[in-house]
C-alpha angles and dihedrals in degrees: 000000000000122000131197140212138187094229123098120194124226112251103242133162088234089077094064120105116267115249093224096056137071110285109270120243132198139180091271091056090051092049092048089051091052089050091048091243125146106255092184090078091066119103143144119271107279097202135035117229117192114228095020111125121217107202126193137165140169143165114250141198117207138173135206136157089248099050106023109210115354138183126212141166114222126202122186132185116193125182146150123240092202139027093232115131094234095047116137117231118250121215143186119194134185122181118171111197136196118193140204088245093058095258122146121201130179114182125181112188128175143178115188122186124196129212113306089011085273096142132027120196112196125190133184112180122168144168118198134181094192129176107184142150125264124199106191134258132311135018100292098066119126125229092225089062093061119119136180128272129183128203146143118239135196119190122188116177120166127171134182115199130184127202111249099167143350105322089342123121135176132185153127134274145183120223127191126181111181119179120181140163087041113178136168100224102182109015116168112269116253094005129111103228124220088246091056092044092048095046122289115202135162090244141015135188132195114188120174151150120241139207111211129195117183131183113180127166094170116120094188115036093185095061111004126207119210104319145117134248130186128171123180119185125182112194125194115191114200134187093221089068094045106278119141090220139023106239139135137213141188126218120197114184116176129173132179127189125189145158105248092194123047112246094015124115091209114118132220108199131190128193130188115185115179132171122184132186104220098185144343133036115293119200113265095251092050094056116110109276143171114282098004097115116117095281099026095245109125119110104022107196093048133075119252112274092018092133129026137172145128093284135027137185120192124183123185137178128186134181114208118196140170123246106178119049091229092059095243095117128038139153144213139204119200144180132188142174128201128189132189126198119247115247095226097049104018086226131129103241107160138026127214110214125204133184142169149132137252149190126241122206117187107239098174120012095196096056088029090230114170131199101231120209113179134172115202135190131202137174125303096020097308111153142139151154119270122195129189143156108232125017119307091243 
């Protein structure tokens, strides 16, 4: 089984094995051993050559509560735009996916850095044909009341950020969420659904300009060492640029990584992901919802779209530890809590906790990329398997 991610780590010397420890092993070393190949010849790229393309691709099998089993083919282009030693790696990734639940997803995601890391151009473009369940609005909804929707979805997010200080960037963006062919396939008989009450339509469009402030001290976004990350995005959707409604929102995404024990390489990680509707009336499918962050990772223990409302707060903590001395096997324990405001009061009244544990298998020791296999639990019997390549946050 091979899994894929849209994240690409920076190629830093800090990812190399330490000379005073047991030699690190990864899945590639194991495969080379099986094939009777010399794994000692492996090594990270020692120099950075601008313009040289590093191409990779692989088929992948994935699983999530939302999609069931899925199959995709991932293609990645990685390159440097300068030969400078501290240059960040640029990447373009495409990963079309077909799922057991008859969903079709084509994402194209990019992060392009210019010379001196002065500018960062970030893109998130997607097409989805996406039957899924919806459960209503607020934090008191019940899983047994879920029913199936179907819709097509085009996302076009593009940001341009400029460096304004050490690890600090600011910029502008354009964000489009276009849902069409929206249908309630199995609504409850004789009941007005929350979707109908809120405003069911066959299509919806949110089109807006964004202000983006980013502070990021991570040197490896796939598997961060002690560092700090904060991203604040204000989005103003406006009818004059094609939005159905004038409304605005604020995203606050904060992450902290630390060594809880001196001398240990284990990581204690915290994540706060919060999305607030400041004013106006967003379309139902554009409201904050479980698992609709960039990489669909919030709220492990619950299916994607399980909760939805005008405002959400999600808090997560995870302890990452080694198991084998050679770094091949590790583990995690995690806990989270998400809360959604109630439509009538706009207040946060109830939290939905989740928790679980997982296994980490080192896929690439130089980028420190792990295959992540987690099992999460939520309230009222909610549970499921969550797979990823690279850490969840």
